[in-house]
C-alpha positions as CSV (number, residue, x, y, z in Angstrom):
1,M,-5.1,31.1,4.1
2,Q,-3.1,29.4,7.3
3,A,-6.0,26.7,7.2
4,I,-5.6,26.0,3.8
5,V,-2.3,25.4,4.3
6,Q,-2.2,23.3,7.5
7,N,-4.9,21.2,5.3
8,S,-2.5,20.8,2.7
9,I,0.3,19.4,4.9
10,K,-2.0,17.0,6.4
11,Q,-2.8,15.7,2.9
12,I,1.0,15.2,2.0
13,M,2.1,13.9,5.5
14,A,-1.2,11.4,5.6
15,L,0.0,7.6,6.2
16,Y,-2.9,5.1,4.8
17,F,-2.8,2.0,6.3
18,S,-6.2,1.0,4.4
19,S,-7.8,2.2,1.4
20,R,-10.5,3.1,3.3
21,K,-9.1,6.0,4.7
22,I,-8.3,7.5,1.4
23,P,-10.4,10.2,0.9
24,Q,-10.6,9.7,-2.9
25,L,-11.9,6.4,-2.4
26,D,-14.8,6.8,0.2
27,S,-17.6,6.1,-2.5
28,Y,-16.3,3.0,-3.8
29,S,-16.6,-0.6,-2.8
30,F,-13.5,-2.9,-1.5
31,T,-13.3,-4.5,-4.9
32,E,-13.5,-0.9,-6.8
33,R,-10.8,0.5,-4.1
34,A,-8.5,-2.7,-5.3
35,M,-8.8,-2.1,-8.6
36,I,-8.0,1.4,-8.6
37,L,-5.1,0.7,-6.6
38,S,-4.1,-2.0,-8.9
39,I,-4.3,0.8,-11.5
40,A,-2.4,3.4,-9.6
41,Q,0.3,1.1,-8.9
42,E,0.8,0.1,-12.7
43,K,0.8,3.8,-13.4
44,M,4.0,4.1,-11.2
45,P,7.0,4.9,-13.2
46,V,9.8,2.2,-13.0
47,P,12.2,3.6,-10.6
48,R,9.2,4.5,-8.0
49,R,8.1,0.8,-8.2
50,L,11.4,-0.3,-7.7
51,I,11.9,1.3,-4.8
52,C,8.6,0.1,-3.6
53,N,9.1,-3.5,-4.1
54,L,12.3,-2.9,-2.1
55,A,11.2,-0.8,0.5
56,K,8.9,-4.3,1.2
57,L,11.8,-6.6,0.4
58,V,14.5,-5.4,2.6
59,P,12.4,-5.7,5.9
60,I,10.5,-8.9,4.9
61,C,14.2,-10.8,4.2
62,V,15.2,-9.7,7.9
63,I,12.3,-11.2,9.6
64,F,12.7,-14.3,7.3
65,F,16.5,-14.3,8.6
66,L,15.4,-14.1,12.0
67,V,12.9,-16.9,11.7
68,V,15.7,-19.3,10.9
69,E,17.2,-18.7,14.1
70,V,13.9,-20.2,15.9
71,E,14.3,-23.7,17.2
72,G,12.1,-26.5,17.2
73,W,8.2,-25.7,16.7
74,W,8.2,-22.4,17.5
75,K,9.4,-22.3,13.9
76,L,6.3,-23.0,12.7
77,L,4.5,-20.3,15.0
78,A,7.1,-17.9,13.9
79,L,6.3,-18.7,10.4
80,L,2.4,-18.4,10.5
81,A,2.9,-15.1,12.3
82,A,5.3,-13.6,9.6
83,G,2.7,-15.4,6.9
84,I,0.0,-13.2,8.4
85,G,2.0,-10.3,9.0
86,Y,3.3,-9.9,5.3
87,P,0.1,-8.3,3.9
88,L,-0.5,-6.4,7.0
89,F,3.1,-5.1,6.5
90,T,3.1,-4.5,2.6
91,Q,-0.2,-3.1,2.2
92,P,0.6,0.2,3.4
93,I,3.7,0.7,1.7
94,N,1.5,-0.3,-1.6
95,I,-0.8,2.4,-1.0
96,N,1.5,5.1,0.1
97,M,3.7,4.7,-2.9
98,S,0.9,5.1,-5.5
99,M,-1.0,8.1,-4.0
100,P,0.4,10.5,-6.5
101,Y,-1.4,8.1,-9.4
102,I,-4.7,7.7,-7.4
103,D,-6.7,10.7,-9.1
104,K,-5.4,9.2,-12.6
105,A,-6.3,5.6,-11.6
106,I,-9.8,7.0,-10.6
107,K,-10.3,8.7,-14.0
108,Q,-8.9,5.8,-16.1
109,F,-11.4,3.5,-13.6
110,E,-14.2,5.4,-14.6
111,A,-13.7,5.2,-18.0
112,Q,-13.4,1.8,-18.1
113,R,-16.6,1.3,-16.1
114,S,-18.8,3.6,-18.3
115,Q,-17.8,1.3,-21.3
């Protein structure tokens, strides 16, 4: 019983930084995982989607305000780093906020694929 509870807690507390790490999406290719995540994000209710977008927006704004303070040619390097870091920062937020809707998204994806 304790093992089941610990396993459940691990699933609830899991933070995913890549779609490859999501157990439900193991059998899908990269493009299929991207489509399933897109469907899951569409299934998010508006308040949750708003929170997700704000969770991505606030730190990004702080980073760009810091980039403004950089002087000279270093600003170009800072902008490049911020541009490369943007998807690395936002993808885990998207994945983890859409996790409750993954199972429904997989069912919808399978239904669309079988047509």
